[in-house]
Each structure stands twice: as C-alpha cells, then as structure tokens.
N, C-alpha and C positions, 0 to 999 in steps of 0.2 A: 902223565910224565911219572917216571920212576923216581923215588925219594933218593937224594943224594947225601944230605947232611944228616948228622944225628938228630937234629931238630925235627926234620922232616921224617925220619924212620919213626920217632916218637909219636908225631901227630898222627901218622897212619896207623900205628898201633893202637893209640887210644881212641881213634876214630872208629875203629872196627868193634870197639867194646860199647860204643854209645847204644842205648836201647832203641829199639823200633817204636816211634811215637806218632806213626802216620795214621793210625785209627784214632788215637787221641786227638791229634790235630784237626782231623776231618770232622770228628763229632763236635769240637769246639767251634770250628769254622761255621759249620752248618747252623749251630745255635746262635752264635754272636756276631758273625762276620757276613754271611751271605744274606742277600735280600730273599724274603719270603713272598712270592708273588702269585697273584690270581688273575687270570684273564678272563674278562667278562663282556658278555653281549647282552642284548635285550632279554634273551631266553635262559641264559645258564652262566655260571662261573666255572672255570676249570682251575682247580688247585694244582700247582705246580709241584708242591711238596709230596702229594700222593698220586696225583694224576686222576682224582675222581672229580665228579661234576656236582654242583649243588645249586640251589635256586638264588636267583638275584635278590630275593626278599631279605636275605641275610646281610646285603651289603648296607653299611651305614657310613657315610662320610668317607668313601673309598677305603674303607676298612672292613674285613669280615674274618670270622673264626670258621675255618673248615669243619663241618659237622662229621667227617670222616676220619680226620687224623688230629684234629685240635689245633693245628697251626694257625697263628695270627697272621692274616695276609694283607699285603698292599695291593688294592685292586686297581688294575689297568684296564681300560675299556679297549679291547681289542679282539680280533678273531684269531689271534695267534694261538697255537696250541703246543709250542715247543719253546725252549729258553736255554740259554747258555750263560754261565757266569765264570769269571776268572779272578783270582785273588792271589796276592803273594803274602804269605804269613811267615812268622818266625818264632824262634823260642830260644832264649838265652839260658845257659847253664854254666856252672863253674866245674872244671874237670881238672883236678889236681891244681897246678899252678896256672891253668889257662882259663881265660874267659873265652867260652865258646858260643858263637851266634849260628844257629841252624836255620836255614832259609828253605822254604818250600813253596812249590806252584801248585794250586789247586784248581782244577777244572770241574765244574759241576753241569751235568746235562740233564735237562727236564723234558718230558714228553707226556701228553695226555694219555692216560691209561697205564702208565708205567711208573715204578719207583725212581726216584733220582739216581742217577749213576755218577759216582765221584772217581776222578782220577788225581791222585796225588804224588809228587814225587820230590825228594830232596835234591836241591840243585846246587847248594853251596854251603860250606862252613867256614866261618873264620876262627882262627885259633890264635889268641892274642896273649902274650906274656905281659907282666907288669913293667918291663923294661921297654915295651913297645915292639919287641920282635913279633913277627907274626907269620903264619902260614895259612894258605888257602887250599882247602879241599873242595873241589868242584866239579861238576860235568864239563864236558868240552862244549865250547860255543861254536855254533854254525850259523850260516846265513839262511837257513830255511825257515819255515813258519814257526817252528817249535822253539827255536833258539838254543836248545840244548841237545846234547846227544852223549853216548858213551856212559862211562861210570865215574863215581867219586874218585879223583886222584889228586895228587898234588898238582897245583897248577901256578903259573907265574902270576906273581902278585901285580905286576904291571905289565899289560899287553899292549904291544905297539902296533898291532894289525888294525887297519882301517874299520874292519867289520867287528871288531871285539870291543867289550866293554872295559874301560880302564879300570885297573885294580881288581878285576873280576869281582865286582861289587854287586849287590842286590838291595834294591829298596823294598822293605816290607811294609805292607799296608797296615798291619796289625801285629802285635806280639802277644804270645799266650800269656794269661795273667799270673801263670805259676813261673815265669820266667825269673831267674836269679842273676842279679848283676853284682859285681864287685864294688866294694865301698867307694873306690876312687871315681867310679862311673855314676853311682847314685848321688855323690856329692855334686856332680855337675848338673843333677836334675834329670839324668836318664833313668827311665824305668819302663815298665811294659807298655805305657801309654805312648811311647815315643812314635811319632808319624811326622811327615814332613821332610825328614832327613833319613838317610839310612845311618845305621849305627857307626859304620866306619867314618862317614862324613862328619858325624856329630863328634866323635872323640878326636878327630883331627883338627876341626875348625874351632870348637869350643875353647881350648886352651889359649888360643891367639886372638880370640874375638869375644870380648866380654858382652857385647850387645846380644850375641846369639846365646851365651850362657844365661843372660837375664830373661830372654824369651823363653828359653827351655825350662828355667827354673819355675817361671810364672805359668807353665803350661799353656803358653800361647801358641799352640800348633797351628792356629788359623794364620799366623805370621810366617811361622817356620817353613810352611809349605811353599811359600813364595820367597824363601831366603835367596836361592840361587837365581831365579828369574828376575826378582825385583830388589836385589841387594842394595843397589844405589838409592833405591827410595826409602828403604828401612834406614839407611844412614841419614838421608836427607831430612826425613820426617821422624827421627828419633825423639826429639822433645815432645812431639804430639803423641807418638807411641806411649811414652812415659805417663802422659797425662791419662790415656786409656788405662794403663796398668793401675795407676793410683784411684781411679774411678771404677775399677772392676768392669770396664766397658768390653763387651765382647764383640769382636769384628767377625760377622757372618760371612762377609764376602770381601777379602782383602784387596783384590783387584780393583773392585768398585770404590772401596774406601780410598785406595792411593788415587784413583782418578778423581774422587770427591776432593781430595786434598790439593790436587792440581788445580781444580776449579777455584778453591778458596784462595790459593796463592795468586791466581790471575785476577781475582777481585779484591785482593789486598786485605783479606780477612785475618784476623788474629788467630794464628795456628797454635798459640799457647793458652787458648780459652776452651775450656771443655764444652761450652755452649755450641761451639762450631765443630770440634773434632769428635765429639760423642754425640751425634744425632740420634733422637729416639727412633726414627725410621730413616734409616740409611738410604734406601733406595728411593723413597719419596723426595728426600732433601737433595740426594744427587740429581734426580730427574728435574728437579726445579732449576737448579744451576746449569744443567745441560741445555734446558729450554732457554735460559737467560743468555747462555753463551751463543746459542743458535740465533736468537734475535739480534745480538749484538753484532755477530759476524755478518749476518744479512744486511744490517743497517751499514757496516763498514764496507761491504761489497757495493751496495748501492752508491755510497759516497765516492768509492773508487771509480765506479762506473760513470758517475756524474762528471768526476774530474777528467776522465779520459775523453768523454764527449766533448767537454770545453776545449781540451787540447786538440781533438780531431777537428773540431769546428774551425780553429784557427788554421791547421793545416790544410783543411778542405778550402778555404778561401785562398790560402797561399798556392795551393795546386792549381786551382782555376785561374789565378792571376798569371801563373807561369806557363801553364800548358794549353791556355784556351786558344792560342794561335794554330795548335795541332787538330783542334775538334773538328774541323771540316774535312780532315784527311781521310781519304777512303781508297785502299788498294784493292785491286781485284784481278783475277785472271778468268773470269767467267764462272768459276766455281767456288773458289775460296775468296772469302772477303776479309781483309784486315783493317781494324779500325782502332782508334786509340781509346783507352779508358777514361771517361770524362768526369768522374767524381769518385769519392771515397766509397759510396755505396756500390759502385761498380767494381771497385777493387775488392770489396768484401765478398761480393757474389761471385766474382772470378775465383778467388781463393777458394771459397766453399765449393764451387761447381769442379774445379780442377784438382782440389785436394792438394794444393802447395802453399807456399808461404808468401805469395805476393802481397797479401794484406798484413798478415801477422808480422812479416819482418819489415813492415812499412816502406815498401818500395815507392810510395807516393812522396816521401821526403827526398828521394834522389833528385837533385836538380839537374844533373847532366844525363839523366836517363828518360826516355819516353817508352812507356809500357803499352804495348798493343795487343789486342785480341783478335787471333785467327778463328774464322767460324766458317760453316758451311750451312747456310740457312740459319736457323736458331741454335744449332749444335756448337758448343764451344770446342775447338780442336786443340789449339795450343796458345801459350801466352808468350810474346816475344818482347825482349828487352833490347832497345837500341841505345848505344851510347852517342850522344849529341855532339860530343866533341871530336870523336874520330869517325861518326857517321859509319858504325859497323855494328853488327849484331852481337850482343853479348852472349845471350842464350835464347833458346826457344823450347819450351816445355810443355808436354802434354799432361794428362791426368797423372798424378802421383811422380811428376817430374820425369816421365817416360817420353821417348820420342814416339811419334805416331807414323802411320804409313805416309802422312801428307807432310812429313817434317822438311824433306828436301824442297818440295814444291813451295812450301811457306818461305823458307830461308831464300830461295831463288826469287820469289815475288817481292820480298822485302828489299834484297839488294838491288833488284832491277829498277825499283822505285825510289831508290834512296834520294835522287835528285828532288823528288816532290817534298821529302822531309826536309832537305837542305832550303828549299824555297820557302817553306813554312817558318823555318828558323830565321830566315832574314826578313820576315814580315816587319818586325818591329826593331830590326837592327840599326 
C-alpha cells in the first residue's frame, strides 16, 4: 500500500535506511535457537549440521559431538537423512523516536552429505511512537503455504479479511540478545527474553492487566505462553500462582499444572498451601490424582448402574404385570411373524439390533403402547408400536429408523389382526 500520511512517508524512509541484519540473525539463530540433531541407526550417525557420518560409539545418553564439525548434537534414533526447521525470530531497535520491532521467518533445510541451507526473510516491522501511534511495514498476506508475499510496504494496522491476521502481528519465538527496548517497555518487564506473547500483545495488555505484568516481571514465561488460551484459569488460580512466585517454583508444564489444580479443587485440597500447589514431581503427583479420579468415577458409574438396575427391575415387574396378557399373541402371514417384546432384556436386544431408541427412550414405560417385533425367521425386520387406546399403529421402524421393503406388508398384517390385539386387551377387562 502506498504511504498517504506524513507519518507513513517518514516510516517508509526510515525503514529503507535500516541495516541488513539477515546474516547476523541467521548466525545467531543457528547457534542459539535451532536444534542441532543427529540421526542414528545401529551402524552410523548422520550429523545434520555438516551432513557427515560418524560412529555410534561416540553417542552417550542421546548426546554426541560431531568429530567433523564439532557440533553438539541431540541424537534421535531414526533412519531419516533429512530435516527441516522453522522459527520466527525478532530484533528490537530504537530508530529516532520510534521503537522498532523487526520480525523474521527462518527456514533451515538439512540433508545428509550437504551443508545446511538457510532461507530467511523479514516479514514485518512495527514502528511505535511514545504516544502509542504506530505504523506497520509488512509483506502481503496470502492464503498459500508460505503465508507471505510481495515486498515490505505500509499495511493496514487492523485487517478485516477472514484470511488475514488481525493487527498484522507476528509472534516471535525469540528476540536477539542485542535487542534494545525503550525505558517505558523495560519497566514493564519486557526484554529480549520475551516469549509467550507478541510484543504488540504485551504492550497493549500489560497496562490494563496487573496480573500479566506481574508474570512478565517475574519472567514466568511458562504461564505467559498460556495467557490467551487459559486466561480464566490464571485469574481463578491467581492465589496459587502467587504462592509459586514466592517459593520460586518453576512450572514446567502449565497445562498439566492447571489440570492438577482442577483435581485438587475436586478433592477439596488447600490451594493456598505450597505443599499441594508446588509438588516436587508434578507429573507423578498429577498422575496419582488422575488415577484416584478414575477410580472414583468408576465407583460412581457402578453405583449409577446399580441404581438403574434396581429401577429397571421395578419397571420390569410392572411391564410383565401390565402386558403379560399379550405375550401369547402371534401374527403371521406365512412369511412375516409379529410378536410382542416380553421383557426388558428383549427391549434392550431389539434396540441394539435395530439401532434405534426403543430401549434407551424407555418405551416399556408407556402404559398405552404395545411394542411388537416383526421378524422373518430369526432376522429382526421392523419394530412396531401400537396405541392400545385407539388400536392404531403409531410407527413401524426398521434398522436406524428406516422403512424396509416389508414395511407395507407389516403394517397391513398388524392392521388386519387388530381384532386379536383387542381380544387380548379385553382378557382381564
């Protein structure tokens, strides 16, 4: 987009004067950000940093130093010979009155027998003034696999397109250690170690959210990374978080820790006690409570099943008492046989075979309905409901409530023999 305002013209001019730091960013990312991996089999290790092979005898506890390039490698047991990594990195600078945030995307390609190939591009720049006014220089967004195209130009700060990122913002995994931030940002706790939030999110959210500022100043990036997805839990468990801060307790897995606090709440444990909220081994303690919850849930399920069996036993007795006068009924046209369901077990079996709700919706409780099963030999064809007050067919359903090719014949058979149902109805009248 072409610049239109004085501020935009000024940003475009200053942006063109910024030094090219792609080589510096690539070298730093290779040393401090990217993973150094070696793929090992029983006979060899392939170093992804130089592409050379060396003996597996140099591997010790899944670590090894490549004898060719001297890289310290994390060993993965695999027959792979290629690798690809992607990372977003940033650098903060001060240019005249602007705080400048430069964001880069780096792709690293590795292959056995070759030196690594790096592709880096600057995708976005934030230019922010002390009064909060800002402009964005960025590549154009697209819907392809790369996500960016074109050249660095002035872009809309807020984009309304469904496929575009709001505010044209980028979350950087790491910032270069030589990044320089203005004093008003360093007072918030923002420095090159910022992660878990983008710079724009941090400066917009911190002034109105003291909890976020506390986490940032305490360098609790383990919780900051879950701020947007688990914000309600951060607020709910803030007293427990403050206990962790006072005890300098590091939360290695925030999602697991919040799940663990949910379990503590379930069992009415004291969430203001460091003994509970700062476990020495989070995973082991979490798993113990998960196992306890599983046992309790199983116990509760069995109790519910037992209660339901007791209820069903009462209904089974009532069903037999009310419908036993129909149990000798048998309607047939020589091929199709229609008989009543005589017990709750038969209702359950009918529902399972026909994949409908005759049992789950408790049709056996309907006092004015007679449920019949239409069969050919041992095969269940349709389930028929007859209204005993009007002596009419309410419905006749096949598998998954669909009508079968025998539907009309079944309906005709039951209607032609409705007098037999009426006779059964009058037996004890």
